[in-house]
Phi, psi and omega in degrees: 000135178278151171249117181248128179244133173256117182263125177165160185280351182112017179292172182302317180292325178295317178294322179295317178297316179300314180298318180296315179298316179299319179299313181296315181299315181291315182299322184263003180053049180269127178289111183207150171253127181253124184239133174266129177248112186246348182279128184304316178300321179292321178295314182296333179297339178273356175075019178269149182259342178216152180253161005281157176240149178235123181236128176239121183048049176068016176249120179287121182248340181204145176209137175077012179204170176249109180290160179289159176302323179295319179295317179300314180298320178299313179299318179297315179297318178298321179293333177272000180082025179239067181289164177127188180294144179229150174224141177280146173091000000 
């Protein structure tokens, strides 16, 4: 099971990223735990300078932007050991 962390204080973009990640995980039936990290010291420990941040299995993959659903799925598949082309749905 993957551990996915959404780093951010709860701003609109942080909420949007969380919703997008949840949609991709549910649509693709990916076994994952999604955790919101809202405390500034915990966010800063990942070394990002802007939120939202996306961390999969303790690897920072995005910061300061909202990646596309296809990009999120690609990262999830790579984390599961399934690299290659991806399609949603």
